[in-house]
Every structure is written in C-alpha cells, then in structure tokens.
LUMVEXBA-605389 format. One record per atom (N, C-alpha, C): x, y, z; atom name; residue number from 1. Coordinates in steps of 0.02 Angstrom, whole numbers, plus 50000, padded with zeros to 5 digits. Layout:
! LUMVEXBA-605389
      X      Y      Z  atom    n
      X      Y      Z    CA  NUM
...
! end
This chain:
! LUMVEXBA-605389
      X      Y      Z  atom    n
  49534  50195  48286     N    1
  49468  50175  48330    CA    1
  49462  50206  48388     C    1
  49423  50250  48381     N    2
  49417  50322  48449    CA    2
  49360  50299  48511     C    2
  49382  50292  48555     N    3
  49343  50274  48610    CA    3
  49350  50324  48645     C    3
  49281  50327  48708     N    4
  49266  50363  48751    CA    4
  49275  50331  48819     C    4
  49310  50367  48869     N    5
  49321  50340  48932    CA    5
  49276  50397  48969     C    5
  49224  50365  49009     N    6
  49202  50405  49061    CA    6
  49233  50442  49129     C    6
  49224  50487  49147     N    7
  49249  50529  49204    CA    7
  49201  50500  49261     C    7
  49228  50459  49291     N    8
  49181  50446  49358    CA    8
  49222  50463  49431     C    8
  49222  50513  49468     N    9
  49254  50518  49518    CA    9
  49265  50469  49573     C    9
  49308  50457  49585     N   10
  49323  50410  49653    CA   10
  49302  50341  49634     C   10
  49260  50312  49552     N   11
  49229  50250  49557    CA   11
  49310  50227  49488     C   11
  49355  50258  49447     N   12
  49386  50249  49397    CA   12
  49417  50175  49419     C   12
  49475  50155  49365     N   13
  49499  50110  49377    CA   13
  49466  50040  49392     C   13
  49515  50031  49418     N   14
  49492  49929  49438    CA   14
  49502  49918  49542     C   14
  49493  49888  49556     N   15
  49530  49838  49622    CA   15
  49513  49787  49634     C   15
  49504  49759  49672     N   16
  49513  49702  49724    CA   16
  49452  49652  49654     C   16
  49470  49597  49641     N   17
  49424  49567  49612    CA   17
  49373  49529  49675     C   17
  49307  49549  49685     N   18
  49275  49527  49754    CA   18
  49238  49458  49740     C   18
  49266  49412  49682     N   19
  49255  49349  49678    CA   19
  49306  49307  49671     C   19
  49353  49351  49693     N   20
  49414  49297  49698    CA   20
  49413  49245  49768     C   20
  49340  49260  49817     N   21
  49350  49225  49882    CA   21
  49304  49165  49858     C   21
  49276  49163  49786     N   22
  49253  49109  49776    CA   22
  49315  49029  49755     C   22
  49368  49092  49759     N   23
  49420  49007  49727    CA   23
  49464  48997  49773     C   23
  49431  48974  49830     N   24
  49497  48946  49886    CA   24
  49530  48990  49924     C   24
  49569  48968  49985     N   25
  49574  49002  50019    CA   25
  49646  49016  50008     C   25
  49701  48995  49968     N   26
  49761  49001  49936    CA   26
  49735  49071  49892     C   26
  49698  49044  49844     N   27
  49672  49102  49800    CA   27
  49656  49162  49801     C   27
  49602  49160  49876     N   28
  49595  49235  49907    CA   28
  49667  49269  49928     C   28
  49692  49225  49981     N   29
  49750  49270  50002    CA   29
  49797  49315  49935     C   29
  49799  49287  49910     N   30
  49861  49300  49844    CA   30
  49822  49349  49800     C   30
  49763  49331  49801     N   31
  49718  49345  49744    CA   31
  49690  49415  49776     C   31
  49694  49440  49819     N   32
  49652  49512  49853    CA   32
  49676  49559  49821     C   32
  49749  49576  49838     N   33
  49775  49614  49787    CA   33
  49787  49627  49716     C   33
  49752  49595  49705     N   34
  49749  49585  49642    CA   34
  49694  49623  49586     C   34
  49738  49662  49527     N   35
  49683  49694  49506    CA   35
  49620  49654  49469     C   35
  49568  49702  49457     N   36
  49539  49660  49401    CA   36
  49511  49706  49352     C   36
  49461  49679  49298     N   37
  49436  49726  49234    CA   37
  49387  49787  49266     C   37
  49429  49857  49219     N   38
  49389  49908  49262    CA   38
  49316  49917  49219     C   38
  49290  49963  49257     N   39
  49202  49969  49202    CA   39
  49214  50029  49171     C   39
  49290  50046  49166     N   40
  49295  50097  49131    CA   40
  49371  50102  49077     C   40
  49382  50029  49049     N   41
  49434  50010  49042    CA   41
  49410  50017  48972     C   41
  49482  50018  48927     N   42
  49487  50028  48852    CA   42
  49535  49931  48846     C   42
  49463  49897  48801     N   43
  49497  49829  48784    CA   43
  49519  49842  48730     C   43
  49578  49802  48733     N   44
  49618  49792  48696    CA   44
  49630  49700  48655     C   44
  49607  49669  48597     N   45
  49616  49598  48599    CA   45
  49689  49583  48575     C   45
  49716  49553  48612     N   46
  49775  49535  48595    CA   46
  49791  49461  48560     C   46
  49819  49445  48511     N   47
  49802  49385  48452    CA   47
  49862  49328  48492     C   47
  49813  49273  48500     N   48
  49846  49224  48523    CA   48
  49910  49200  48498     C   48
  49951  49161  48535     N   49
  50033  49133  48515    CA   49
  50010  49079  48493     C   49
  50040  49065  48418     N   50
  50040  49026  48380    CA   50
  50112  48981  48381     C   50
  50151  49031  48407     N   51
  50228  48962  48411    CA   51
  50258  49005  48499     C   51
  50309  48965  48516     N   52
  50327  48985  48563    CA   52
  50364  49061  48559     C   52
  50330  49116  48609     N   53
  50372  49169  48601    CA   53
  50407  49203  48653     C   53
  50457  49236  48656     N   54
  50487  49281  48703    CA   54
  50472  49349  48712     C   54
  50456  49391  48742     N   55
  50441  49450  48729    CA   55
  50494  49514  48761     C   55
  50536  49537  48747     N   56
  50568  49591  48781    CA   56
  50566  49653  48757     C   56
  50591  49694  48821     N   57
  50608  49764  48821    CA   57
  50552  49794  48835     C   57
  50542  49851  48836     N   58
  50476  49896  48887    CA   58
  50434  49909  48818     C   58
  50383  49901  48850     N   59
  50336  49878  48809    CA   59
  50305  49975  48799     C   59
  50291  49969  48703     N   60
  50270  50059  48695    CA   60
  50188  50050  48674     C   60
  50155  50112  48700     N   61
  50098  50130  48701    CA   61
  50085  50188  48656     C   61
  50056  50196  48600     N   62
  50023  50246  48552    CA   62
  49956  50283  48579     C   62
  49937  50336  48615     N   63
  49866  50352  48611    CA   63
  49855  50419  48608     C   63
  49790  50428  48578     N   64
  49784  50488  48557    CA   64
  49729  50499  48607     C   64
  49749  50578  48638     N   65
  49693  50589  48695    CA   65
  49678  50645  48668     C   65
  49605  50682  48682     N   66
  49609  50748  48713    CA   66
  49564  50760  48757     C   66
  49564  50816  48792     N   67
  49538  50822  48879    CA   67
  49572  50874  48897     C   67
  49577  50868  48969     N   68
  49606  50927  49006    CA   68
  49647  50876  49069     C   68
  49675  50806  49043     N   69
  49705  50790  49076    CA   69
  49783  50801  49106     C   69
  49833  50812  49132     N   70
  49886  50828  49108    CA   70
  49950  50784  49135     C   70
  49922  50733  49156     N   71
  49964  50663  49174    CA   71
  50003  50629  49114     C   71
  50058  50618  49129     N   72
  50089  50597  49066    CA   72
  50111  50521  49056     C   72
  50063  50495  49114     N   73
  50096  50408  49113    CA   73
  50016  50365  49097     C   73
  50018  50303  49076     N   74
  49967  50271  49078    CA   74
  49967  50211  49111     C   74
  49941  50186  49144     N   75
  49950  50117  49192    CA   75
  49891  50053  49154     C   75
  49929  50017  49147     N   76
  49897  49958  49089    CA   76
  49911  49904  49150     C   76
  49866  49858  49140     N   77
  49855  49782  49150    CA   77
  49835  49737  49110     C   77
  49853  49670  49121     N   78
  49813  49627  49061    CA   78
  49771  49573  49114     C   78
  49728  49572  49086     N   79
  49679  49521  49122    CA   79
  49631  49488  49067     C   79
  49664  49413  49103     N   80
  49629  49368  49078    CA   80
  49547  49370  49077     C   80
  49510  49382  49016     N   81
  49431  49353  48996    CA   81
  49434  49296  49061     C   81
  49445  49242  49048     N   82
  49430  49189  49057    CA   82
  49423  49175  49144     C   82
  49454  49201  49162     N   83
  49454  49207  49242    CA   83
  49443  49285  49272     C   83
  49420  49322  49228     N   84
  49440  49384  49268    CA   84
  49483  49415  49306     C   84
  49539  49366  49312     N   85
  49601  49402  49348    CA   85
  49669  49424  49294     C   85
! end
C-alpha cells in the first residue's frame, strides 16, 4: 500500500484536540495534553477484537520510505475514530 505524506512545515503531526472543551471540565483538564488525529497521518485499520486478548512485548513497524529524511524513529499514536481521542 503506497501512500504519500505531504510535508507541511510547522503544521505536521497533531496536537491538542480543540473539541475536548465540549466534553466537560474533567475531560477538558485531562484531555488538553492529549493528541488528536493528524491531518497528514497514515491511517491503518486495526481489526476488531473478537475474544479476550492480551498484547505483550514491544510493537514492531515495517515502513518503506523514500525521501530526504534522516530520522530513524517513528512516532505513532492510536486515535479512536468515534471519539477523536
């Protein structure tokens, strides 16, 4: 699956979800430092769990990249599509 992520200086990634203020005081205080979906994200569908599942160990990611970047780390986050958090 080939995807292209646009490079947008100083606007990439994600940040606090501004809609968190609509969820009440406690959710706002706890949610402001939370991440939200990025406009330049690569979205992956994770299959629904059909039985009790325990996940252990470090996550692994295989990524094929072409470009001029030199970083060797990938920042990943999980965002619930229903809540945006």
